[in-house]
N, C-alpha and C positions, 0 to 999 in steps of 0.2 A: 509390349507386354506392359502392364501396369499391375508392378508386385504389392502394393500399396491401397491402401482406402485412402488415396489424393486424385484430386483430378488432375492428368496432364497434357498439355496442349498438345494437338497436332501438328507433327514435323511439316515444315511447308519452304521452298527456298526463292517464295516471289518476294518477300520483303525483308533483306539481309540486315544484320546488327551493321554498325560500322566497323566493328572489328570481328574477326574468324580465329583470330592467333592471340595466346599470351602475350608475345611481344607487342603486335598493336595495340592491345587490350593495356599494357601496361604504356604507351606512348598517349594513347588517348585519355587514360587516367590522369597525366599530367598536366593536361590542357583544362583539369576540371577549375573553376572559380571558386576556391577555397573559400573568397569573401563574401559569399554568397551561399549559405547552406542549404537552404530550400531549393536553389536551381540545382546545387550538385545533387541532391536527391532526386530531383526531377529526371536529370539526365541520367543517372544510375538505374533508375526504375523503366523507364523508357527503352535504355538499349539491352538491359536485363532481359526484358520481356520479350523484347525482339531475337534476342539470343535462343530464348528458349521454344521458339517458334522454327529455328533454322536448324537444319540438321548438320551436324557436327562431329568428329569421332569424338568417345566420350572420355579419353585423357585428355585432350584439348579441350575441350567443355568445362573440364575440373579446373585445369590450368588455367583457363581466363578465368571463373572464378575466385580463385586462389589470388589471382593477381590484381581483383579488384576488390579484396577483403578491407583492405586498408582503408580505402577510400567510404566506402560502405559505413565501417566503424567509425568513420567522421561524420560523416554524414549523420547515424544513428544517434551519436554523442549529443551533437548539437540539436537535434529536433527533440530528444529527449528532456532539454532544459525547457522547450516550450510548452509541453504538456506536464510534465514531472514532478509530483508534489504540489500539484493545481487540487485547487476548492472541487469537489464533484457536486452535481455532475458537470464534469468539462463542457465550457462554452465551446460554441460551432468553431470557432480559428483554432483553440486547443485539439478539440476533438480531429480537426482534419489533420494535424502536424501526427496525431498518435495512429491515424488511418493509416497517412501514408509511410508511417515508417514501419508499421506490421506489412503492407503491403512490397514495401522493398523485402525485409526478410521473407516472406512467403516468395516472392522472386527468386531469391537465391535457392531456397529448398526446392522449388520447381526444377532449377536447372540441375541441382545434386540429384535429385529422382528421377532425371532421363538419364545421368550415367549410371544410376543403381541399376535401372534395367539391363544396359547395354553388358556393365561387368557381370551382372547374375547369369547372362545369355552366353558370356563368355566363358565362364567358370574359371575368372581369374580370382582367386582369394586374395591375394595382396592389394588389387586394385579394389576389390570390394568391400574389405575392411578398411580401405580408406574412405570410401566413400560414405559409409554406415556411419563412421565416426564424422564426417563434417554434414550429413544430413541431420543426423541429434545434435550438433553444435548450433544450426540454423533452429531447430525446434528451441534449444534452450535460451537461445538470444531471442527469439520472438516472445519466449515465455516474459523474458525481464522486459521485453517492450510493454506487454499488457500491465505486468505489476506495476511501471512504472506509473501508468495511466489511471491505477487503481481499477482494472476492470477485470471480472472475474473471466476463468480460465476454460474454454468450451470441452465440453467431453471428447470432442473431435482431437483436441492437440493431446490427450491422454492415450487415446486410440492409438495414435501414429505414432507416438513414442514408445507404445509398447509394441507395436507391431513391428517396428526397426528393432529392438531391440531382442523380440523373440526370432525373427527373421537372422540376427546376428549369432545368437546362442543355435538356433537349428543346425547351424554351417561351424561353428565351433570358431566363430571369429569375433567373440563380444569381448575377448582379452588378449586378441593378435595386436603387438604392437604397431603403432602407424606414427609417422610424423605430421606433427603441426606447430610447425615454426612459430607462427603468426601469434600463437596463447603458449606455448610452450618453450620455446626454443629450441635447444638441441635432446629435451627430455623427451622419451616417447611417451605416448598416449594410447588411450585404447576407447573403442565405442561405448565399452561399460561405463568408462569416465564420464563421458558427457552425459550419458542418461543418469548417471549417478546426480550430475550436476543439476540437472532438471528436479530431482527427487528432493534433493535438499532445499531448493527454493522453495518448493511448496510448503517443505515439512517445517520452515522457519518461520510459521504465522507470515509471511509477509505483508500483507496490508493493514498489520500493526506497526510496520517498521517508516521509519522517515525515509525520505528520499535519501539521505546521507548514508542513513545504517542500509538501505536497501542495496546501494553501490559497493558498499564493504561485503554484504552477505553473498553478491552476485561472484565477486571477487574470490571471496573463499571458498565458494560451492564447485567453484571451475578449479580452484587449487586442491580440494580434498574430496572431489566427487570419485577421484580414483582410488581412493581407500577403502571403499563398499565393494564388498564380496559377494558375488552373485549363487546363491546356491536354492535347492528345492527342501532343503530340511533344515530344523533350529540348529543354532550353536549348541554346544556341550554348556559354553560357560552364558550365563544371561544376565552378566553384570552390565552389558550396553544391548540394550533391546534393539531387533534388527527392524530395519522399515519393510512393510510388505507391501508386492503388489499384486495385481492379477493380468496377467498378458494379454489374455484372450476379453478384457473388457475396455470400458474407456472411463475408468474410477483414477483417481489421485493416489497416492502413496498412503499408508496410515502402518499404523503401529500393531493393530488387530489382524491376525493371519486370514488370510483369503483361502478357500477350498476349491479344489478343482484341477483340471490340468494345469491352467494357464498361471496357478499361483507359486510366488518365488517370493523367497526373502534375500535381503541386501543386508550383510553384516556389518554391524558400525563398530567393532571393536579397538580398530587402527584408525578409526575416526574419533572415538571415546579417548584414546591414550592424549592426540594431537591437542584436544580440545582442554584435559585435565591440564598437561603439562606446560600448556600455554597460560590458561588461566593462573597456577601457582605461580609462575617464573614472573607475569605480569605484577601479581601482590608481594612478589620479593623487589620489585622496582627495577626489572627490565623493562626495556621500549617497546612499544609494538612493532618498530622497524627493524629493530636487533631480531625479532620474531618471526618477521619476512608476514609481518599483518598490514604491513601499509605505512607508508609516509605520511598520510593522509586521515590516519586515524587515531586520535590522542587517547591520553587517558584522563580520567576514568572511563570515559566513553566506551573505548575498546573492551576492557573486562567487562563492564556491564553487558554489554551485548552478547560476546561469548558465553555468560551466565544465562542470559535469556535463551541462547540457541542450545546449550549443554544437555536439558532435558526435553527439548522438541526433537534432538536430533538421536539422541539415544536412552531417552529413558520415557517411551512412552506417551510422548506430548506433556502437555501443560494440565496438570490436575486443577479440575476448578475448584474453587473454594467454597462454593457453593451450590447445591442440585439446581438445575434449570430444567423449568415446566415449559414443555408446548403452550403455544395462546395463539390466538387468532384475532384479536378484538381490536377497535379503532382505539387511537391513542392520540393525544395532543400534545404537542412539543412548540417552546420556543427557541427561537435561536438568534432572536436580536439582544442587542444591551437592555434597547428601552420597553422591552416587552417583558424581558425577565425581571427587571426591577419595578414594575407597574403591579404585574400580577404575583409576586413574590411579597411585596411592601404593604398589599392590599389596597391598591390603587392609587399610590404617590406617583407623583413624576419628580423628575429632576430639572433644575433651569429651566422653568417655563421662561417663555419669551412672551413681554407684556404688549398686549393688545392696544393698538390705536382706534379701531373703529367704534364709530357711536354706537352706545345703548339703544336695544331696540325696549317696547315696551314690555315684553316678558323679561329681559335683562333687570330694567328699572322694578319690577315685579318682585322679582327673585331677592333683588339688592334689600327691599322694605322687609320681606320675609324674615331675611338675615338680621337684620336691624332688630326687627322686634324679638328673634329670637336668642340672637348672641350678644346682642348690643353695641353691635360695631359692624360698618362693612366690609363685606368679604374682600381680600388681598386678588390684588390682580393674577399671582399664581393661582386662587383657590377659582376665580373666574375662568382661568382658562383651561382648568380641570374640568371644571362643569360640563364647557362647550365641547372639550376635546372627546372624540369616541376612544374607546379602548382598544389599544394594538389589538390587532387581529391575531387569532391562532391559526398556525398553520395545519390545514386539513389532507386527508390524504396519507396520512401515517397508520401504521398496523405495525401492531406489537406480536411480534413471529414469537419467541419465548421470552420468558423470564426466570431470574433469581431473586434472591433478598439482596443482593449486590449488583445485578447488573440486568441489560435489555439486550433483545434484539428487534432494531427497527426496522422498518421498510416503507417505501414510498414510492411510486410512478417517477421515472427519471424528469416526464416533463410536468409533473404537478403544478400550479398554477399558485403564484402567490407564495412559493417556498422558497427558501434562501439556498446556496449551496454550503457546503460543510467543509469542515477541514479537518484532520486529524488534531487531537489534541485541544478542540475548541470545548466550551463551555455553551452548556444550555438547559434547558429545564424541560421535566417532562411530567406527567400526570399517570403514574403506572396504572394497568387497569384492577377496577374495585376501587380506585382510590377518587379522592374530590379536592387532592390538594398535589400542585406542582414539588416536585423535588430537583435539585443541580444536579445535573450527571456532565462527566467528561466524555467526550468521544474519544474512544479508544482502537476503533476501526472503522473502515469504510470500503465498499466495493461496489461497483457498476457493473449490473449485469444486465445489458441493452439486447441479449439475446431472448430474454426473458419476454412474455407477452407485454406488449408497449415499453418494456425495460421497467427494470427496477433498480432503487438507489436501496442496498442494505447497510445498516448503520450497528457497531457494537456499541453499546454504552455502560461506562462505572456510573452506577449511583452513589452519590455522596450522601453522606449521614443528615438526616432531617429531624423534625422541621427545621426549616431555615429561616432566619431573622435577616431581611434585609435592612441595609442602613446607609448611611454615608460618611465619609472619613478623610482626614486628609492628613500630612504630619503637623505634628503640634507646635507649635509657636510661629506658624507661618499664617500668610494669608492666601496661599494657594484654593485652586477651586475645588470644591467638593468633589469628590468621586465617589462612587459606588462601590460598596462591600456588601460582603454576606457572611453571618456567623451561624457556623456549623457547630451541633452538639459532637460530644466524644461518639466514640463506636466500639466499646470495649469488646466486641464477638471480633472484632480485628486489631484490636490493640490501639486503637486511634485516639490522640486527642482530641479537646477541642479545637478548631482550628477557625482560620478567617480567609475568606478570599477576597484578594485586592487584586487593583489593575497590574498589568506586566509590568514589570521591571519595576515596581515599587518596592520590593523587599529588600530592607538591610535588615541585618543584627543589630539587635537593641533600639531599631526604629521606634520613637512612638508617635504614636496615631491619635492625632483628636476625634471625638465622636460627639456627636451633638448634647447638648448640656453640659458641655466642656471636661467630659468624661474622655480618660486616656485609655490606652493599651500600650503593651510594647511586644514588639514582634520578636519571636526568640528562634526558630527554624525554620527553616525553608522543607515542605511536605512535597509540594509538588510543584512543576512547571510547565502552565500550559501555553496554547496557541495565544488565547489572548487573558491569561490570567496568573496570579501567586496564590499557592495556598501555603500560609506558613500558621505554626501556632504562636499562641503568646500568653502574654500573663497581665 
């Protein structure tokens, strides 16, 4: 019997795994070559997939899978370093690591669902509650793997999560206490807590998070998933808005309630209290470690992230500063620094290399024309500019929606002559209906390989314009000239005039020299991106 919308392999004794008991699985795991995480991962996939096709008592199967959880966790953490936080789209090697990580998590889930069918058939309440919790944990872990790689979640993921919780709720097992020593020590947990973990991960705007922030949020979601309370009615007190789900759908959670028999709400009052108290205590000088937020989560980054999560988890998400309008028009995008400078400076190039080639008759004719018009011969840099073609514009981009301060862009994952992108990267876009480029910052990235041919979706924040491109360097130095961009003030968002400078250059009160011996003084750091600093100046 297969209870869920999830394919399970037929059981067959013809190809047994290397272990058929928890004790022998423990002995086998002790022999894994931990110095080679890729080999560990491959061994685990092979043997767990063998185990999933071999008939075993359900309790023994689950005991084996629990025994292997430590080895699985090690392999997945090491694999995540190969694809987590990388530029998108992933290159083939990085994509391979992600694919194998997802395959291992699915193998663990498949084995657990074999146990679920047997537990339901035997009407074993305690064991069924345990299996449901383990299955939901594997789905939440699979969700983390996808988010690490910037990959959009499939509708099937939400369908499976909702089906498991609906099954648990129908039998009154969603709040049945179970043991999960590997995650919670001696503290009991529930299937609802694992389900809540997956919802909090999604509600955290995960594609806007850095790799380090995602690791913190995943840990906090695991800790606080148990604070959500499942209900079919709204709470009396709406100081903390509930998360809404439809257990009969394949839709992710949201704050706007669903309708129908599968509509449920998850109250967030206890979560709100935990968040508010920790934000307050951090503001009073308490350390994140003292508040059980993690030794690896320093201030002020910890407090800033909690403030980022609070409205998304408890206050109807993040309200947009400007209304966004649907669009579906071609867009032009610049991602390389030389292209940005060329088009934003009106066709100038920086640090052109001299050419040693013999001039052609055409070159000599142009020199004579230049001498007649300007009274001098063109410089080497001017000659190079005349010969070099303009940097290419990236093709294939579509503008999907826009507001006064942001755009959602998309392009095929396999678009030719397109660069990989990183979160917080500087680029330039030409908004629909305009004929000029504006600087923008990549705020989030999401790869959706399941769409037709696969698409990369990018959310960008537009910076104030028009932009003035320039060159700059520290005053009273002989350093090489660097590229900079001057931005006007933006009164609507209470932003002062600012300058974009190369990453790491900012120092308070640093004087920068501009062409013509003009100088400016940097005053305050406004933003720090992947490849730039943005500062106010005098």
